[in-house]
FIDRENNU-991208 format. One record per residue (C-alpha): residue number from 1; residue in one letter; z, x, y. Coordinates in pm, 1 decimal. Layout:
{NUM, 'A', {Z, X, Y}}
...
***
This chain:
{1, 'S', {-1525.2, 16215.4, 6400.9}}
{2, 'P', {-1773.7, 16440.6, 6585.2}}
{3, 'Q', {-2056.5, 16211.6, 6469.1}}
{4, 'A', {-1896.0, 15925.9, 6658.0}}
{5, 'Y', {-2021.6, 16071.6, 6986.1}}
{6, 'I', {-2379.2, 16064.0, 6861.5}}
{7, 'Y', {-2353.7, 15705.2, 6733.6}}
{8, 'L', {-2169.4, 15582.8, 7042.3}}
{9, 'A', {-2428.6, 15743.1, 7275.9}}
{10, 'L', {-2708.9, 15581.3, 7072.8}}
{11, 'S', {-2532.8, 15244.9, 7088.5}}
{12, 'Y', {-2500.1, 15260.9, 7465.7}}
{13, 'Y', {-2865.2, 15371.5, 7486.7}}
{14, 'Q', {-2981.6, 15071.5, 7283.0}}
{15, 'L', {-2773.8, 14846.8, 7507.7}}
{16, 'K', {-2952.5, 15013.1, 7806.5}}
{17, 'E', {-2617.7, 15132.1, 7940.5}}
{18, 'Y', {-2766.5, 15470.7, 8017.6}}
{19, 'D', {-2488.0, 15604.9, 8238.0}}
{20, 'K', {-2231.7, 15543.6, 7964.4}}
{21, 'A', {-2462.6, 15699.8, 7705.5}}
{22, 'L', {-2498.1, 16015.9, 7916.4}}
{23, 'S', {-2124.6, 16023.2, 7977.0}}
{24, 'V', {-2059.6, 16021.3, 7601.8}}
{25, 'C', {-2309.7, 16303.0, 7550.6}}
{26, 'N', {-2143.3, 16508.9, 7821.6}}
{27, 'E', {-1801.7, 16449.8, 7670.6}}
{28, 'G', {-1922.3, 16540.5, 7322.6}}
{29, 'M', {-2080.2, 16864.4, 7449.7}}
{30, 'N', {-1733.7, 16987.7, 7545.8}}
{31, 'L', {-1609.2, 16965.6, 7187.2}}
{32, 'P', {-1688.5, 17257.5, 6953.4}}
{33, 'Q', {-1722.9, 17047.8, 6636.9}}
{34, 'T', {-1991.1, 16808.7, 6763.9}}
{35, 'N', {-2360.1, 16853.7, 6692.6}}
{36, 'Q', {-2448.8, 16976.6, 7037.3}}
{37, 'K', {-2821.4, 17016.2, 6980.8}}
{38, 'I', {-2847.9, 16648.3, 6879.1}}
{39, 'L', {-2629.6, 16534.3, 7168.7}}
{40, 'A', {-2837.6, 16739.0, 7414.2}}
{41, 'Y', {-3161.1, 16607.9, 7261.7}}
{42, 'N', {-3039.5, 16248.3, 7290.3}}
{43, 'A', {-2921.7, 16308.3, 7647.7}}
{44, 'G', {-3270.3, 16436.8, 7729.0}}
{45, 'N', {-3423.5, 16120.5, 7584.5}}
{46, 'I', {-3187.0, 15905.7, 7791.3}}
{47, 'A', {-3277.5, 16089.8, 8112.4}}
{48, 'F', {-3647.6, 16071.4, 8022.5}}
{49, 'S', {-3627.7, 15694.4, 7975.8}}
{50, 'Q', {-3481.1, 15669.2, 8326.1}}
{51, 'G', {-3767.1, 15870.9, 8472.9}}
{52, 'D', {-3542.0, 16164.6, 8561.2}}
{53, 'Y', {-3771.5, 16432.7, 8421.7}}
{54, 'A', {-3584.2, 16725.7, 8575.4}}
{55, 'E', {-3261.1, 16612.3, 8408.2}}
{56, 'A', {-3446.6, 16549.9, 8081.9}}
{57, 'E', {-3596.8, 16899.7, 8093.2}}
{58, 'K', {-3249.7, 17045.2, 8143.3}}
{59, 'W', {-3107.0, 16867.2, 7839.0}}
{60, 'Y', {-3404.0, 16950.4, 7616.1}}
{61, 'S', {-3366.5, 17315.4, 7714.3}}
{62, 'I', {-3000.5, 17301.8, 7610.2}}
{63, 'A', {-3099.5, 17158.6, 7272.2}}
{64, 'I', {-3364.0, 17428.3, 7224.8}}
{65, 'A', {-3115.0, 17699.1, 7319.2}}
{66, 'A', {-2880.1, 17562.5, 7050.7}}
{67, 'D', {-3156.1, 17585.1, 6788.0}}
{68, 'E', {-3483.4, 17758.3, 6873.4}}
{69, 'T', {-3649.5, 17614.6, 6559.9}}
{70, 'Y', {-3570.4, 17255.8, 6664.6}}
{71, 'A', {-3920.8, 17124.8, 6735.1}}
{72, 'S', {-3850.6, 16773.5, 6869.6}}
{73, 'P', {-3692.8, 16876.8, 7201.0}}
{74, 'V', {-3980.1, 17122.7, 7253.0}}
{75, 'L', {-4230.8, 16837.5, 7231.9}}
{76, 'N', {-4025.9, 16611.2, 7454.6}}
{77, 'R', {-3968.3, 16888.1, 7708.2}}
{78, 'A', {-4345.7, 16937.7, 7715.7}}
{79, 'N', {-4383.2, 16565.7, 7792.2}}
{80, 'A', {-4116.2, 16580.3, 8064.0}}
{81, 'R', {-4278.3, 16882.1, 8225.3}}
{82, 'L', {-4617.5, 16714.3, 8207.8}}
{83, 'R', {-4477.7, 16407.7, 8386.8}}
{84, 'A', {-4326.4, 16637.6, 8649.5}}
{85, 'G', {-4662.9, 16807.7, 8709.3}}
{86, 'K', {-4554.3, 17140.9, 8560.4}}
{87, 'Y', {-4884.4, 17187.1, 8378.6}}
{88, 'G', {-4854.7, 17553.8, 8287.2}}
{89, 'E', {-4502.8, 17518.3, 8146.4}}
{90, 'S', {-4597.1, 17195.6, 7971.7}}
{91, 'K', {-4895.4, 17361.7, 7803.9}}
{92, 'A', {-4674.0, 17646.9, 7683.3}}
{93, 'D', {-4433.2, 17395.4, 7526.0}}
{94, 'Y', {-4713.7, 17207.5, 7350.0}}
{95, 'I', {-4843.5, 17533.5, 7203.9}}
{96, 'L', {-4490.3, 17628.1, 7095.5}}
{97, 'Y', {-4444.8, 17287.7, 6933.6}}
{98, 'L', {-4763.4, 17329.8, 6730.3}}
{99, 'E', {-4630.2, 17665.7, 6613.7}}
{100, 'L', {-4297.7, 17509.5, 6511.4}}
{101, 'A', {-4454.8, 17200.9, 6352.1}}
{102, 'P', {-4808.1, 17299.2, 6242.9}}
{103, 'E', {-4836.4, 17007.7, 5997.9}}
{104, 'N', {-4741.5, 16743.0, 6252.6}}
{105, 'P', {-4981.9, 16445.1, 6238.2}}
{106, 'Q', {-5000.9, 16449.3, 6618.6}}
{107, 'K', {-5155.0, 16797.0, 6608.8}}
{108, 'E', {-5505.5, 16681.1, 6705.4}}
{109, 'Q', {-5379.0, 16462.4, 6985.0}}
{110, 'I', {-5163.6, 16743.4, 7123.0}}
{111, 'A', {-5463.2, 16977.8, 7113.5}}
{112, 'K', {-5655.0, 16723.0, 7324.9}}
{113, 'I', {-5367.2, 16708.5, 7569.9}}
{114, 'I', {-5374.3, 17087.5, 7599.5}}
{115, 'G', {-5746.7, 17068.5, 7676.6}}
{116, 'L', {-5684.8, 16805.4, 7944.8}}
{117, 'I', {-5412.9, 17022.7, 8093.7}}
{118, 'D', {-5655.1, 17315.3, 8109.1}}
{119, 'D', {-5906.9, 17093.5, 8291.1}}
{120, 'E', {-5639.6, 16978.2, 8533.5}}
{121, 'I', {-5529.0, 17335.7, 8599.6}}
{122, 'V', {-5890.1, 17430.4, 8684.7}}
{123, 'V', {-5916.5, 17134.0, 8922.6}}
{124, 'L', {-5587.4, 17225.1, 9089.3}}
{125, 'Q', {-5698.1, 17586.4, 9127.6}}
{126, 'Q', {-6023.4, 17471.0, 9288.3}}
{127, 'Q', {-5833.5, 17239.7, 9518.6}}
{128, 'A', {-5595.2, 17519.2, 9609.0}}
{129, 'A', {-5889.1, 17748.8, 9689.3}}
{130, 'S', {-6053.3, 17475.6, 9896.7}}
{131, 'N', {-5727.2, 17404.6, 10078.6}}
{132, 'E', {-5686.2, 17775.2, 10147.2}}
{133, 'Q', {-6033.1, 17785.7, 10300.6}}
{134, 'L', {-5951.8, 17481.4, 10511.6}}
{135, 'V', {-5628.7, 17644.1, 10625.6}}
{136, 'R', {-5811.0, 17965.3, 10717.3}}
{137, 'A', {-6076.2, 17767.7, 10906.3}}
{138, 'E', {-5809.8, 17568.2, 11089.8}}
{139, 'N', {-5621.0, 17886.0, 11178.2}}
{140, 'A', {-5942.3, 18039.4, 11310.5}}
{141, 'R', {-6009.2, 17725.7, 11517.1}}
{142, 'I', {-5657.0, 17733.4, 11657.6}}
{143, 'Q', {-5689.1, 18102.5, 11745.0}}
{144, 'A', {-6023.1, 18040.1, 11915.5}}
{145, 'E', {-5876.7, 17747.1, 12109.5}}
{146, 'N', {-5578.4, 17955.9, 12213.4}}
{147, 'A', {-5812.7, 18234.7, 12324.5}}
{148, 'R', {-6018.0, 17983.0, 12525.3}}
{149, 'I', {-5704.4, 17844.7, 12690.2}}
{150, 'E', {-5581.5, 18195.8, 12769.0}}
{151, 'A', {-5919.2, 18293.0, 12915.7}}
{152, 'A', {-5919.3, 17976.7, 13127.8}}
{153, 'R', {-5566.1, 18055.5, 13245.8}}
{154, 'I', {-5661.9, 18410.9, 13343.2}}
{155, 'A', {-5975.6, 18286.8, 13519.3}}
{156, 'E', {-5772.4, 18030.9, 13714.5}}
{157, 'E', {-5518.4, 18296.0, 13813.8}}
{158, 'Q', {-5802.9, 18521.7, 13929.2}}
{159, 'R', {-5959.8, 18233.9, 14124.8}}
{160, 'I', {-5629.9, 18154.9, 14295.0}}
{161, 'A', {-5572.6, 18524.3, 14371.5}}
{162, 'A', {-5925.8, 18555.0, 14515.3}}
{163, 'Q', {-5873.1, 18239.3, 14719.6}}
{164, 'K', {-5545.9, 18376.6, 14856.7}}
{165, 'A', {-5709.5, 18710.0, 14936.4}}
{166, 'E', {-5993.8, 18530.2, 15113.9}}
{167, 'E', {-5745.5, 18319.3, 15309.2}}
{168, 'E', {-5546.7, 18627.6, 15407.3}}
{169, 'A', {-5866.8, 18804.0, 15516.5}}
{170, 'R', {-5969.4, 18499.5, 15721.8}}
{171, 'K', {-5628.2, 18483.0, 15888.8}}
{172, 'K', {-5636.4, 18855.1, 15962.2}}
{173, 'K', {-5984.4, 18832.1, 16118.5}}
{174, 'L', {-5879.5, 18531.6, 16323.7}}
{175, 'L', {-5577.4, 18720.1, 16455.9}}
{176, 'E', {-5792.4, 19022.3, 16533.1}}
{177, 'D', {-6044.1, 18802.7, 16720.2}}
{178, 'V', {-5769.2, 18631.6, 16919.4}}
{179, 'T', {-5603.9, 18963.0, 17003.9}}
{180, 'S', {-5935.8, 19111.7, 17112.5}}
{181, 'S', {-6010.1, 18807.9, 17332.0}}
{182, 'L', {-5668.7, 18824.0, 17496.4}}
{183, 'Q', {-5708.3, 19193.4, 17567.2}}
{184, 'G', {-6049.8, 19130.6, 17736.8}}
{185, 'A', {-5910.1, 18851.4, 17955.1}}
{186, 'S', {-5619.9, 19069.7, 18071.0}}
{187, 'T', {-5859.4, 19346.6, 18183.2}}
{188, 'E', {-6076.7, 19109.0, 18386.8}}
{189, 'N', {-5778.2, 18960.4, 18568.9}}
{190, 'M', {-5621.4, 19291.8, 18663.0}}
{191, 'S', {-5528.8, 19317.0, 19038.7}}
{192, 'A', {-5498.7, 19620.1, 19267.6}}
{193, 'G', {-5240.1, 19432.5, 19477.1}}
{194, 'A', {-5451.7, 19403.4, 19798.0}}
{195, 'E', {-5580.6, 19050.2, 19762.5}}
{196, 'G', {-5455.0, 18800.7, 20026.6}}
{197, 'T', {-5289.2, 19063.7, 20251.5}}
{198, 'V', {-5340.3, 19072.7, 20628.0}}
{199, 'G', {-5475.5, 19393.1, 20779.8}}
{200, 'Y', {-5296.5, 19569.7, 21064.2}}
{201, 'G', {-5590.1, 19505.3, 21301.1}}
{202, 'Y', {-5567.8, 19131.5, 21258.0}}
{203, 'E', {-5451.5, 18946.1, 21560.8}}
{204, 'S', {-5264.0, 18632.9, 21504.2}}
{205, 'E', {-5360.8, 18326.2, 21695.6}}
{206, 'L', {-5001.6, 18214.2, 21711.6}}
{207, 'E', {-4870.1, 18381.1, 22021.0}}
***
């Protein structure tokens, strides 16, 4: 019986054997005669009870696709999306649920939830704007620091280059001074070749 899959999944769910319950739902979804929207809805509830809101959202969406007028999975998908922090999508589901079930006794409570979601969206937008400003300010600080580091690097390179140029100029002048001094000393010590020679008119005492 196709209904057996629904009852068996519910039995496993009540026994808190959630993996088995989901397995039965999956198996039943592959059979054309089963009530797939109910199986998908129950599978969403099982996933929700386990805190797997993404999986729950998936199953509720399958149930809604099977019957777009089926209000219960719309409400539960709204709750799953709210738990997951998907405020805009959650709000849209709550509004859709009120359209599908306008006489629901939870109407006033759901309207309050929508208002709270709107408040939260405003807060998140303000936080996002503030974070964006902080990011821009931090980027500007980083750029300024990088510019300062680059300027310091260039200044250090220029200082080193100037120091090298000064050292080269000092060495060059020193060489020029030494060369000039050596040239002066050579001129003063020049000889005509006559020093220490004996003239022809000199008479030796050794005879």
